[in-house]
N, C-alpha and C positions, 0 to 999 in steps of 0.2 A: 596643823601648821608644819613648819620645817624643823628638822633636827640639825642643830648647828654646833660645831666644835669651836670653842673660843679659846685660843692659845694666848697665854701671857708671854710676851716676847723678851722680858728682861729677867735676869737672875741676880743682879747686883743688890747689895744690902739696902741702899737708899733708892730703890726703884720707885718711880712714880706711875708707871704704866699700870700697876696693879689697881690703882684707884679707878682708872678709866675702864679697865676690864671688869671690875666689880659693878660699876655703873651700867656698862653694856649688858652684863649678865642679867641684872634686875630688869632692865628695859625689855630685853628679849623675852624673859619669862612672863612679864606682865602682858606682853602681846601674844602669849599663847605658844611660843616656840619651846621646843625641848633643847636645853643647852647642856653641852658637855664642857665643863669649865676645866681647862688643862693648865695647871700652874707647875712649871718645872721645879720650883722650889719645894713643892710638896712631894715630888717624885724622887728627889735627892740624887739626880744624876751627877756624874763627875764634871761639872761645869765651872767656869770661872765666875767668881762672885764680885770681881772688880777688874778694871782695866789693867793691863800689864804695867803701864807707866805708874799706876797707883800702888803697885806691890812693893813692899820693902824687901821681901825675901821670896822671890818667885821660885816655884819648884824647879829642880834641875831639868826635868823633861821639857818644861816650857822654855827654859833658857836655851836648850839645844835647838828647839824649833825656831827660836827667834833669829838664828843665824841665817835662815832661809826666808825671813819675812822682812818687809819694809815697815818699820815702826815710826810713827810720827807723834 
């Protein structure tokens, strides 16, 4: 069968996509596919874990970047 990379797209604390990704992982394995489950939360990259508007004290670097962004 196929080799499939399954990426989880969210890194926020209350993410719901992980449930769908785990279900999809099980379904693909049951159908004989080789699945590479890639969860950015397990890799610990320097990503945001919540939306900027939800942060009470955003990092200074992020504050600098928001001068060039449109936030809604």
